[in-house]
C-alpha positions as CSV (number, residue, x, y, z in Angstrom):
1,F,71.5,119.4,40.7
2,R,70.4,121.8,43.4
3,R,67.3,122.6,41.2
4,M,64.5,120.2,40.7
5,H,65.1,118.0,37.7
6,E,62.4,115.9,36.2
7,A,62.2,113.1,33.8
8,K,59.2,110.8,32.8
9,L,58.8,107.1,33.3
10,N,55.6,105.6,32.0
11,G,54.2,109.2,32.1
12,L,54.9,109.6,35.8
13,P,57.6,111.9,37.1
14,I,61.0,110.9,38.5
15,V,62.0,113.8,40.7
16,D,65.4,114.8,42.3
17,D,64.3,115.9,45.7
18,E,66.7,116.6,48.6
19,R,69.3,114.7,46.7
20,R,67.2,111.5,46.7
21,V,65.9,110.0,43.6
22,V,62.4,108.5,43.9
23,G,61.3,106.1,41.1
24,Y,58.1,104.2,40.3
25,V,58.0,100.4,40.1
26,D,56.3,98.7,37.1
27,Q,54.7,95.3,38.0
28,L,56.9,95.1,41.1
29,E,59.6,93.5,39.1
30,M,61.5,96.1,37.2
31,L,62.8,99.4,38.4
32,L,64.1,102.2,36.2
33,V,66.1,105.0,37.8
34,W,67.8,107.8,35.9
35,V,70.8,109.0,37.7
36,R,73.2,111.5,36.0
37,A,76.2,111.7,38.2
38,S,79.6,110.3,38.5
39,G,79.1,108.7,41.9
40,R,76.1,106.6,42.6
41,E,74.9,104.1,45.2
42,G,71.6,102.4,45.0
43,L,69.7,99.4,43.9
44,L,70.5,97.0,41.1
45,D,68.4,96.8,38.0
46,G,65.3,94.6,38.6
47,E,65.6,94.7,42.5
48,V,62.2,94.8,44.3
49,V,61.6,97.9,46.5
50,E,58.9,99.2,48.8
51,A,56.9,102.3,48.3
52,G,58.8,105.4,49.5
53,Q,62.1,103.6,49.8
54,V,65.2,105.5,48.8
55,V,66.4,103.8,45.7
56,A,69.5,105.8,44.9
57,R,71.7,108.6,46.3
58,M,73.6,111.0,44.2
59,D,77.1,112.2,45.1
60,T,76.9,115.8,44.1
61,Q,80.3,116.8,45.6
62,T,82.0,116.5,42.2
63,L,79.3,118.5,40.5
64,E,79.3,121.2,43.1
65,A,83.1,121.5,42.8
66,E,82.8,121.8,39.0
67,L,80.1,124.4,39.5
68,R,82.4,126.4,41.9
69,Q,85.2,126.1,39.4
70,A,83.0,127.3,36.5
71,Q,81.8,130.2,38.7
72,A,85.5,131.1,39.5
73,Q,86.3,131.0,35.8
74,V,83.4,133.3,35.0
75,R,84.7,135.8,37.6
76,Q,88.2,135.6,36.2
77,A,86.8,136.2,32.7
78,Q,84.8,139.2,33.9
79,Q,87.9,140.6,35.6
80,A,90.0,140.0,32.5
81,K,87.4,141.8,30.5
82,A,87.3,144.8,32.9
83,T,91.1,144.9,32.8
84,A,91.1,144.8,29.0
85,T,88.5,147.6,28.8
86,A,90.6,149.7,31.2
87,I,93.7,149.1,29.0
88,V,91.8,150.1,25.9
89,A,90.6,153.3,27.6
90,Q,94.1,154.0,28.7
91,R,95.4,153.4,25.1
92,D,92.6,155.6,23.7
93,S,93.7,158.4,26.1
94,A,97.4,157.9,25.0
95,K,96.3,158.1,21.4
96,A,94.3,161.3,22.0
97,T,97.3,162.8,23.7
98,A,99.6,161.8,20.9
99,I,97.2,163.3,18.4
100,A,97.2,166.6,20.4
101,V,101.0,166.5,20.4
102,V,101.0,166.1,16.6
103,A,98.8,169.2,16.4
104,Q,101.1,171.1,18.7
105,R,104.1,170.1,16.7
106,E,102.4,171.1,13.5
107,S,101.8,174.5,15.1
108,A,105.4,174.8,16.1
109,K,106.4,173.9,12.5
110,A,104.2,176.6,11.1
111,T,105.8,179.1,13.6
112,A,109.3,177.9,12.6
113,A,108.4,178.2,8.9
114,A,107.2,181.8,9.5
115,V,110.5,182.6,11.4
116,V,112.5,181.2,8.5
117,A,110.6,183.4,6.0
118,Q,111.2,186.4,8.2
119,R,114.9,185.6,8.5
120,Q,115.1,185.2,4.7
121,S,113.5,188.6,4.3
122,E,115.9,190.2,6.8
123,L,118.9,188.5,5.1
124,A,117.8,189.9,1.7
125,L,117.6,193.4,3.2
126,A,121.0,193.0,4.9
127,D,122.5,191.7,1.7
128,K,121.2,194.8,-0.2
129,E,122.4,197.2,2.5
130,L,125.9,195.5,2.5
131,T,126.1,195.7,-1.3
132,R,125.2,199.4,-1.2
133,S,127.7,200.1,1.6
134,Q,130.4,198.2,-0.4
135,Q,129.6,200.2,-3.5
136,L,129.7,203.5,-1.6
137,A,132.9,202.6,0.2
138,F,134.5,201.6,-3.2
139,K,133.6,205.0,-4.6
140,G,134.9,206.7,-1.4
141,A,131.4,208.1,-0.6
142,G,130.6,205.7,2.3
143,S,132.2,205.4,5.8
144,Q,134.1,202.3,6.9
145,Q,131.9,202.3,10.1
146,Q,128.7,201.9,8.0
147,L,130.3,199.2,5.9
148,D,131.3,197.3,9.1
149,T,127.8,197.7,10.6
150,D,126.2,196.4,7.4
151,Y,128.6,193.5,7.2
152,T,127.9,192.6,10.9
153,R,124.2,192.8,10.3
154,Y,124.5,190.5,7.2
155,K,126.5,187.9,9.2
156,S,124.0,188.1,12.0
157,T,121.0,187.6,9.8
158,T,122.7,184.7,8.0
159,A,123.3,183.0,11.4
160,A,119.7,183.8,12.5
161,L,118.4,182.2,9.2
162,S,120.5,179.1,9.8
163,A,119.1,178.8,13.4
164,A,115.5,179.2,12.1
165,Q,116.1,176.6,9.5
166,S,117.4,174.2,12.1
167,Q,114.3,174.9,14.3
168,L,112.1,174.1,11.3
169,L,113.9,170.8,10.7
170,E,113.6,170.0,14.4
171,A,109.8,170.7,14.3
172,Q,109.5,168.4,11.3
173,S,111.3,165.7,13.1
174,A,109.1,166.2,16.2
175,I,106.0,165.8,14.0
176,A,107.3,162.5,12.6
177,A,108.0,161.3,16.1
178,A,104.6,162.4,17.3
179,K,102.9,160.6,14.3
180,A,104.9,157.5,15.2
181,Q,103.5,157.7,18.8
182,V,99.9,158.0,17.3
183,A,100.6,154.9,15.2
184,E,102.0,153.1,18.2
185,A,99.0,154.0,20.4
186,H,96.6,152.9,17.7
187,A,98.4,149.5,17.4
188,A,98.3,149.2,21.2
189,I,94.6,149.8,21.1
190,E,94.1,147.1,18.5
191,A,96.2,144.7,20.4
192,A,94.3,145.4,23.6
193,K,91.0,144.8,21.8
194,S,92.2,141.4,20.5
């Protein structure tokens, strides 16, 4: 009620001015005053008044308190929105990081798969060399030292293949974990948007 409010009475204005309500008298017998407030002091209906006399005062303290409360609620809502926007941005960043981690894990998996293929090839060669050394040793045409060397190489490449296969499994597990982080980040974003 700090702004000017107008209403009409018999075509003439009733104006809220400096928190005083001024009305117009019809036939000096009946007074109509429109007051929209919880607290009011003024004349009784039908009371005779003089021109320019204050006929009602409005207690605007309650309205002003309600206005301040509403303004505070607006500020709180704006702060909550800003916080939620920041949380969504943070979650978006976490999701982007998780997606990058997935790509990195996929690359590590590809590298591990290449190492496994290399170790399988090395093992196949070591197996052939060991078989040849065994056949030569059985015929007495090969040395024991060559047989021992080929046997050691075969065992070594078997162990290297096993290690490479373990790294491949580890890379696959890391991919699954990273994908779970992406899903978690996505869910957190959706929750923050709600």
